N, C-alpha and C positions, 0 to 999 in steps of 0.2 A: 562461537568463538570466546575463550576464555580471556579475554581479553578486553581493558577499560581504558578507551585513549582520554587521557585527561590534558593533556591540553599538546599543541604545535610546538616544536624545539626548533629556536631560531637556526639559521644557515649560519655555516663558517663565514660566511661573506657577510653576514649580518654582524654577527659577533666580533669581527675583525674590525668592521668599518665602526662600530661603537666602541672597541676597546683596542685601540691603533697601537702597533708599536713605533715609538719615535724614532723620526728620521737617521739622528744622529747615535742612536743605540743600534740600530741598523749595520751601520757602518762597523762598529765594533764587533757585533755579532759576528759579522763574516769576517773579520780577524780572528777571532777565537774558533768560527768553525775551521779556516785553513790551519791553524795549528793542530786540532785534533786531528783532521784528515793526515797530517804528512806524518804523524806519529804513528797510525794504521797503517798509513804506505812503506814507512820503514826510511823516512827521510829527517826524520825527526827521534832523536835517541831518548827523549824524557819518557817519563812512567807516568800513565794515567791513574788516578783515583777517582772512581767512581761511590762518594760517601756522601752520606746524611742518612735521615729518617728512612725506617722503614714506611712509612706514609705521612704525607702532609697533612696535618690533621688542622692545623694554627697557623695561619697566614705571619702573624708576628713572631711566634714562635720559631717557625722555619726561617725569617728572615734573619732574626736574632743569630740563629747558628750559622746561616751564610755567611753574613756579616762577620763572624769569627773564622770562618774558612777563608775567608778573603783575605784576610791580615796573614794568616799562615802561608796562603798562599806564595804572598810578597816574597816571603822568606825561605822558599823553595823552589821556586819557577825555573831554575835552571834544571833541575833534574825532574819535578815534577809536576802535571797538568792536572788541575784539580778540576773535578764533573760534579758540582752538587746534586744528591738526590732530590728529585721532587716528585715523588712518585703520589699521584692524583686518582689512581684508579687500583683499587687493591681486590685479586682475585680470590673468592673464598670457598673453600674445598666444598663444604656441605649447601654453598648457597648463605649461610646464615653468617651475620656478624656485620661490622664495618666494610662499605663497599667504596671508600676513599671520598675526599673531598667532593668530587663530580657528583654522586650521590647525595652526600649530606654535606656541603657547606659549613653548618652546626653538626658536630656528632651528637649532641643532647637531643636535635630537633628530626624533625621527619624529613624523609627524602626530599628534594627537589631540584630535580635535573636540570633545567631551566637556570636558574640560579647559581647551580653547581656548575655550570660551562663558564659561567662570566666568572665565577670564584676562579678556578683553576689558571685561565686566563691571565686574571689581574696579580695571580701571584707569581705567575711565570713572570709575567712581564714586572712585575715590582722589584722581585731579586736579580734579573736582568738589568735593570735600570741603574738600581742602587748598586750592584757589585760586579757587572762586568762580566758575570758568570753564566753562560747557557748551561741549563741543566738537565739532567737525565729523567725520562717519566717512562713509565711502561705501557706498552700497547696492548691493553687488555680488549677494547674495542677499536678496531681496524676503522672504522667509520668517523671516529672522535679526534685521530690526527689530525684530521685537516684544520682543527679550532685550535692547534698548537701549531702548526706546520713552520711557521717563521718565527718561532721563539726557542724552539727545542736544540738543546747542543747532542743527544744523545737520545737512542730510544733502546728498552730493551723488551725483547720477547719471552713472556715466561713460560716455565716449564710444563703449564698446563695447557699453552697455547702453540707451541711452537710448531706442531703435527697439524694444526689445521690450515688446510689449502688458501683461507683469505688472509689470513697473516701473512703468509709467504708472497702472495701476489704484490698484497698490499706493500710490501717492505721491498718487492721490485721497482716501486715507482717511486719511492723515497730518497733523497738525495743525503739525509743524515745518518752518521753510520749507525748500525743497528747490531746488537749483538743477542744472539740466537740462544737461547737457554738449552742443556742438554733436559730432557724430559723427564719427570719425576721417577719412571725406571731405570735410567743413566743409560739408554741405550744411544750410544753415540752416533750410530748411522742415522738416527732419525734427526739428529742435531745437524750433521753434513748435508743430510739430503735438504733441510730446511734453507741452510747457507747458499748451497748449490741453487736451487729453488729460486731464492731473492737477489743471486746472481743474474741472472736471465730476463729475457725480458718476455712479458706476457699481455694478452688479449685477455679482457676480462669485465666484468660490471661493477662499477663500485659508484655508491652514491647515485644510483638511478643512470650513469652513463656509462657507455661502453667505453672504455678506454683502453690504450696502448703505452707499458712503462717501458722504459731500456735497459733496466736492471740495478741493481744496488752493489757496486766494487767494495762496499763498505761495509757488508754483512760479513759476521765473524762469530766465533762461539763465545759462549760463557759456560764455565764450569759451573754449579751449584750443589754437586753430590746429588744422590739418588736414595731410595727408599725401596726394601727388597719385598718380597711378598709376603712375607711376617711382619711388615713394618717397620723393621731395623735401617736406621741411616748408613748409607755406603758412600764415605766420600770418596772423591775422584782428583784431590789435591795434591796426594805424594808424589815422589819423584816418578814411581813405577806407571801412575795414572797418565803424569803429564807428558812424558816421554813417547806413550803410546798414541794417544791422542796426537802429538805433534807428527810421527810417523803419520799416522791414518790422514791426517788431514794434507800432508804432503803429497800422496796417491791422490789425491783429489783435481780435478781441472778446475781450481778456483785460483782465484786473485787476493792478493792480500791476507794470507793465512794468516789470521790472529787470534789470540787467547785471551779472554779476561776471566780471573779466577775471583768467584764470589766466596768470600771467607764465610758467610754465615750460612744459614738455611740447614741444608743436609750435610754440609762438609762440617758444618761446627755443630751439628745433630740438636741446632738452635740453641746452643750455650754461647751465648754471645761473650762472655769475656775470652773463649777459646780464640777468638778473630786476631790479636795480635800474634799470639802463636803460629797461626794457620800462615799468617802473612809471611812472617819469619822463615816459615817452612818454606815456602812458594820461592821466596827470593833467593833463598841458599841452593834451590835447585838450578832457579834460571843464571845463577853465577856459577854453577857447577857445568852447565851444558850450554852449547855455543847453540844447539837448534834452539832450545828453552831461551836462550838470550834473547833471540830473534824474535821468536813467536809470542812471548809472553809479554803483551802489552801493558796491563795493568793488573787492579784489583777493585771489587767491589765490595766494599763495606759499610754496616748498618750502625748509625751513632746519631745521638741526639744530645741535646743538653744536659741531661740527666739520663744516668744508666738504669737498663732493667724495661719494664712496662708497667702498666696498668689499665684498669677498666674503667670504661667509658664512665662517667659520671663523677671520677676521683679527681678532675681538675687538677692534674697539678699540671705547672708549665712546664713544657719542653721534655715530655717523658712520652716514652710512644704509647698509644693505643692499640698497638698491632703486637708486632715481634720485639722481642726487648733488643733494646742496642745498647752500644759502648757509651759512656758519658764523656763531657767535653774534656777532661783533662786526659783520660786514656787514650782520647781520639788524637788530639794533640802531639802526646807525647809519641804515638803511634807514626805519625804523619815524619816527624822528624826524624823517627828513626829510618822509616823506609828511606827518606832522602839520603841517608848515609849509606845505605845498601845498594841502590841501585847505579 
């Protein structure tokens, strides 16, 4: 066996007992969870913005960023509900590079997954306790969901994971809203199948248990663009793309059909500065068509304190070490502009 067993990882129960969520924050989170649910179920007409750094690399800078978001949230609360991104797990196409805080609590040091589990829970709880905004994270490893099950406000299943059976089955047992991205190929059937599977009940093995799930009616679509066989990016945020997926979605036997549009990744060709333009186009399409107005519930935007990206070791506070992001000034302007248009 080509494996070296380093140390046993604490169970979710042990970590939650060690780093508990305060009781008064549980009540605040439940209220926020209900608000997000009502938007996805069509009972609340507000628009969702899932926004924040590509990866959460530093607790202090992430919390400073979320603090700024919280101030803006208060000003746009009648039209927008903001869900900050705290992405602590990062997929790597080649397996190389920074894999997120869960792997390296300090990006400049060697991986330490036991400390990483504690670090990501502490970060989510700090952000929630200080700013009352349950955050979004990516379900890169289905088993790790249990460490954050009581703190997450939103979960995304990435383009490289959406066809994986264990992800789909795990989502069926999650009560949190989960966005299922289209795969990198852009095949919408894969995404729709994943949503359907996640909304059904299943029996399977999870963390050493035989379990039965009830299905997640809040599983929905995230459009992030695609990449063709030649490596060229293919956006799927244009009106024709949106109306096509909306019609296909309507044909499916699913509840709460909802779409979130990712303004970065293959939709922007990773040109982060294009995100405001893409957001504007999506809002125009949403205003133009009643079905899109009903189905497009929000946008996903990558943003941090400072624009662009840096390499690990440059140590620029509040600047992404993975994909390039919008800076704060452009982000604030964009949020106010979206609030005016929705």
